[in-house]
C-alpha positions, 0 to 999 in steps of 0.5 A: 500500500502507498500513501501519496501526497499530491500538491496542486498549485496555480501556474505562475502565469495565472492570477490568484485572486484568493492569494491576493485577498489573503495577502491584503488581509495579512497586510491589514493585520500588520504582517507587512513582511508578507510579499505574496501568497499563492493558494493551492490544494493538498490531497492525501491518497491511500493507494493499493499496490497493483501490477501497474507502476505507482507513478503511472497511476498517480500521473494518470489520476492527476491528469484525468481528475485531480488537476486542471492542466490548463491552469495548475501544476502538480507534484507528488510524493509517494511513501510505501506504507507498512501493513499493520 
C-alpha cells in the first residue's frame, strides 16, 4: 500500500485572486513582511499496490481528475506504507 501526497498549485502565469485577498488581509493585520501568497490544494491518497507502476497511476489520476492542466501544476510524493 502507498500513501501519496499530491500538491496542486496555480501556474505562475495565472492570477490568484484568493492569494491576493489573503495577502491584503495579512497586510491589514500588520504582517507587512508578507510579499505574496499563492493558494493551492493538498490531497492525501491511500493507494493499493497493483501490477501497474505507482507513478503511472498517480500521473494518470492527476491528469484525468485531480488537476486542471490548463491552469495548475502538480507534484507528488509517494511513501510505501507498512501493513499493520
